[in-house]
N, C-alpha and C positions, 0 to 999 in steps of 0.2 A: 326446479327451484334448487338453489345451492343449499347444502346442509351445513348450517353454521353451528359451531360450538364456540360460543362467546366466552371470553375471559374478562374478569373485572379489571379495570384500569387501576393500577397500583405502582408504587415505586419499588422495583426489585433492588435488593441489596447490591452494592457495587462488587464486581468480581475483584479478587485479591491479586490483581496484577495490573501493571501499567500498560499503556498502549500509545502508539503514535497518533498524531492528530490525523483523522481520516473521516471521509463523508459516509458515515454509517451510524446506525443506532442499535446495533446488536447487543452492545454491553447492557442496554436497558431491557433486553428481551431474553436474557439467558435463563435466569431462574424464574421458575413458574410458567414459562411459555415454551421456549426451545427445549429445555431439558425434559419437560413433561412430554412433549411430542416425541423426543428421542426414546423415551421409555416404551412408547407404543410401538416404535418401528424397529427397535434393536433389542436383542437378548442381552442378558447381563455379560459384559465383557466382549460384546460383539464388535464387528469391523465396519468402520464408517469411512466413506470417501467424501471429504469436504471439497466440493468441486470448484468453488470460486472463494477461496479462503480469505482473500483480502489480508487484513492485519493478523489474522489468525485467532481472533478472540473466541469464535465459537469452537474451533479446534482445540484451543488450549482449555476451554471450559469443559468440553465433552471428554478430553483426554483423561480426565480423572476416572472415568468409568468405562471407556471404550478404547479400542485400538483405532488410531486415526491416520488416514492418509490425506494430507493437506495439499491441495493443488491450486495454483493460480497462474495466469498467463504472465504476470509481472514477476520479474526476477526478485524485486525487493520483497515481495510477499513470501516467495520461497525462502529467502534468507531468514525472515522473521520466524516462519513456521519452523524451519530446521533448527534454529537457535533454541526455540522453546519446547520442541517436541521430540527431537531425534537424539537420543542419548544412550541407547543400548540398555544393558542390564543396570540395576541400582548401584552395584559396586563401581561399575564403570563411571556413572555419572558422579558418584561421591568423590572418586579419585580426580576426576576432571575439575570439579569445583574447588577442591582443596589445592590443586596446583596452579590455579589462576593468580597471576600478579600483574595487573595491567600496567602499573608504573614501571615495574622492572622490565616487562616485555615490550613496551611501546615507547618509552620516554626518549631513548637515545635516537632512534629513527625518526620519531616525530620532530624532535628538536632540530635535527639535521635539515629536514624538508622545510620547517618553519623558517629557519635562518635564511635559507636559500630564497625564499620568497620575500621575506621582510627586507632583505638587502636591496631588491629591485623595487620595492614599493615604499621605501622609508618616507619620502616626502608626503605621499598620499596618506599613509598610516599616521603620520604626525598630525595632519589636519583632521582626520577622523577621530583620533584620540581627544583633540581639543574640542571638537563638536560634542562628542559624548560626555565630556566634563562640563558642558555648558559655556565654553570659553570661546566659541567660534560663532560669528554672526551668522544668521541663516543664509544670507545671500552667498557667503563663501562656501558653506556646505553644499548648497544647491549647485554652485559652480563646480565643486568637486565631483558631485554625481554626474553632471552634465558632460564633463570632460573625460569621464571613465571610458577607456576604449572598449569597442565591441570585439568579440572574437574575430581574429583575422585582420584586424586594423592595426597598422603600425602606430605605436603610441608615440606621443610627443608632448611637449610642455614640461613644466617644472615638476609636476606631480607624477606623470607616468612616462616620461621620456626614457627612463632607465629600465623599463619593464618590457623590452622587446621579446624577451625570452618567455614571456607569459602570454602576450596577446598577438604577436605578429602571425601573418599567415604562414611563414616559414616554420615558426615554433609549433603552430597547430598542426601543420602537415606531418611534421616529424612525429608528433604524439599520436596522430591518427594511424601512422604506420607502426608505431610502438607505444601503446598506451601506458606501458610501465616505465617509460623514460623518466629519469630523475631531472628535476623535482616534479612531483604531482601538482598540476595547476588547474585542473578541470573546473572546480567550483569557483575558484578565484577569477579565472578568465571568463566563464560563462555567466556566473550568477552573483559575483561579488558586486556590491552596490546595486543589486537588483532585488533578490529575495533575502540576501544576507549582507552584513557589513564586510568590508575587506578583511579585517582581522578575524571575523568569524569564518569566512571562507578559507583563509589560510589555515586556521585551526583544523577545519574539516578535512581539507586536502591533506594535511600533514599526518592527521590520525589515520586517514585512509591509506597513506603510504606506509606507515608503520604497520598496519594491520596486514597489508599485502606482503610484508617481508617475513611473516611468520611461516614456519614450515608446515604447521599442522592446520588442515582444513577446518577442523572442529574449533580451533581457537579463532581462526579468521572469521568464521561464521558468528561466533559468540560475540566478538568485539564489533563486527560490522553491524549486527542487529542493534547493539547499544548506540553506535554512531548514527544510524538512521533515526533512531528515536531522538537523539540529541538535536539533529538538524531539523527534524520535523517540528519540535516544540520551540524552536529558537527562531524560526523564520519571522521576518518583519512584514511578510504578507499576511493573508488571512490563515485559516486552518488548513489550506491547501496551496497549491502552486499554480493556479490557473493563470493569475496575473499578479504582478507586484503592486504594492501599495503606492500611491502617488504622494511623494513627500512635499510637493509644492504647496499643498494645503496646510496651514499651520497646525491644525489638530492632528492630521496624519503625520506631519513631520515629527512632532512630539512623540507619537506613538513609535514611529520608525526608530528614532534615536533610543528610546526606551528599550526596545527589542534588541537593537544592535549592541547594547551594552551587555547582553547576556554572554557569558562564556561558554562556547561550545565544548571546551574540555571539561568544565565543571558538570555541564549537563551530561556528557558522555559518562564520566565516572559515576554520577548518580544513577543513570540508567543501567550501567553495567552492574552496580551493586544491587539494584532492585531486581534485575534479571537473575542474579545468583540466589537472592532470597526466594524468589518464586521457584527456581529449580530445586532448592533444598527441600521445599515443602510438596513438590509435585509427586504424583504417583503416575508414572509413565510406562506405557507398554514398550518393551524393547523392539516391537515390530512396527512402531510408528514410522512414517515416511513423509518426506516433503518433495513435491514435484513442481515444475514449472512449465506448463503446457496449455495451450488453447484446448478446451475441453474436447473438441472434435478429434484432436490428435490422440486422445486416450481411447477412442472408441474403435473396437475391433468387430469381427463378425458376430461375436456372441456377447456384446455389451462392453462395459469398460475393462480395459486390459490392466486391471489392478489386482488380479487374484481374486479369491472368493470375497464377496461383499455382502454384508447384511443390510446396509442402508446407505443411501446417497443423500447428502445435504446439499442443496442447490440454492445459492443466493446470488443469482446473476445480476448484472446491472439493470437498474430500473428505468432509466431515462435514455434519451438520445445522446447524452453526454458520455464520451468515452473516458474512463478513469485515467488513461494514459495522458490525457491533457492536464489532469489535476496533480499528478504525482510524478511528472517527468523528471524533476530535480532528484527526488530520492531514487527513481529507477536508474538514472544515469550514475548516481553515486554507487549504486550497488553493482552495476555492470562495469563501471569505469571505463568508458570509451569517451572519445572526443567527437560527438556526432556533428554532421553538418546540420545547420539551423535552418528552419523554414523561413523563407523570405517572401515579402510581397513587394509591390512597386515602391512602397515607402521604406523598405529595408527590412531588418529583422523584426519578427513579431515582438510585441511588448512582452509576451510571456516566455520568450526565448525557447519555443518549442523545437525539438528535433524535426527533421524533415519527415513528411507524412509516412513514407515507407518504413521509417524506423520505429513508428509508434504503433502499438497493438490497437486494432479496432475490432470491437465485438459485434457479432451479428445481432445480439440483444439490444443493441443501440441503433439498429436500422429498422425503421417502420416497415418497409417491404419484407424484411427477413425475420422479424421477431417471432412470429407464430411458428414458422418453420423451425427455428431454433429451439423453441420450447418442445415441439414435437420430437425433434431429434434427441433432446436431453431426456425426455420421458421415455422414449423407446430404448435408448441405451441403458437406462437404469432398469427397465422391466427385463430387457434381454440379459442383464446381469443376474437376474433373480433377486434384485435387491429392492427393499422397500425405499420410498422416496419421500423426503421432507423438502419442501420448496417454499422459500420466502419471496414475497413480492409486496407491492404497495398499491393501494387504491386511494384515489383515482389516478396517481401519478405514474403508475407502471405503464410503460410504453404500449404493451400489448392491450391493456385495458382502455387506453386512450384511443387506440385504433378501432377498437369495438365501439366506443362512444362516437367516434367520427362516422360510423356507419348507422347510426341511430339507436343503438342499444342503450337503455338506461342502466344505472349502476347494478341493479339486481340481475338484469339479463346479461350484463357483461361478466359479472362473477360467476354466473351459471355457465356460460360459454367457456370460460377459463377452466372451471372445474371439469367440464366435459372432456377437455384435452387429456386430463389424467385418467378419466374413466375409460378412455379408449384402450388403455393398457393395464389398468388395475381394477380389481374387483371391488375394493373398498376405498373410498375417497371422502375424507372429512376436511373441513376448513375451519381454522380458528382465526379470529380477528381481534386486534387490539388497537385502540386509539394511540396515536403517537405523533410527535412532532419531529419532522425531518428538517435538516439544514437546507435553507434556500439559497446556498451559494453566496452568502454575504448579505442576502436581502431579507434577513430574519428567518423565521421558522414557519414551515408549512404543515397544517394539520392534515394527517393522513390516517388511513387504517392499515396497519401492517397485517399482511395476510401469511398464514402459515398452512400450506396444503400438507396433509398427511395421507400418502397413497400406499396401501398395503395389498398384498396378494397379486403379484404379477401374473397377467393372463398369458395363456399360450399364443404363440405366433403361427404362421403358416408352417414354419420349420419345426414346430413342436415346442417342448418346454425349454426355457432358458437353460444354459449349461448347468449341469449338476454340480454341487459343491461337496 
């Protein structure tokens, strides 16, 4: 029988920081749930590896009390973690914050890129502006959307005929060879009139160009984190980027127009200011780090290759849906490459996904592999001599669903899941909390959030984990 430590359902206070739109619920679980488990697994000031950090909300919350190494396979997540966590000693952070001046540092280069794109897209932008002001009939706006070239297509017509330097195959091949070629056009060519309006995409490309011109990596990371937030909360899609909204339906068209009236630049400056406020109030260890790796790349002969660890926090994907499908726009914005896009017999996918080999796929999203991935994670944590905190969901967690498919009821599935941890840890407890998860646009799904707390790593055939 699984040992359950139940916690009452309650509304935890919101953390004092902003977050990008993301398919997660950890902000509702930080206080009174995750932090209490961390106290069981970590000594005061201990060292924690957040193995699948996502947007970094758990890392940022726990960094108030612990040294944190934040890791994720997605580059966008590393950027967010580094911007919020990695700042050296307090005096260094204070000096950095005092020196920031986004208007002075970015305005000139941003304006140069923006003018280069606006010149090529002037007729289309004029129609978009009229649509956003309510001065363009719906049919004309739908025509504008329908005639927007796809990446690699030679543009034509009155609206886009002058934009060959943005959309044509020649222009894209040049930028694939040299992604830093001027002007920056990635979001405009790939996602303008898809997830963003044209003017929004131009603003995002132009800010990204300006950020790339800065000599200081620390400054680039800081401003790029704010830009990722601005694009995330301005999309005219849903709260992620799996598929764009269909504006042919009147209700959706009104929503699209409302969202596309949002200024990316204003959202960027608001996000950057909020980021500075958070950092001014932060208590950060100078030893914090941010990594971008598949978790298996961090595993060495004696556990995770991150130096001494007191605990690992693992929040792997719960379902068969790989996150790279939901955040590819932000990932490409962070990496800034011009990927070849996935095609079907009908042409580009509606979601404009990069080709499969360019998108990270997790073994936790594979039904045949998910149990083996959990065993590998648990073993690596134990071999590191670290305690393990692991988040999952019931009944939607893919491993639990595989157990159900083999005839196990909920209680037996949870017991079998807990037994995986008992193989390598002497003490394993389980906390549960009722929660609602996003149903990917289909409402919310009632689940139980699971938090496993595994302490006391067991010996292996090779003896004790590496001494610290």
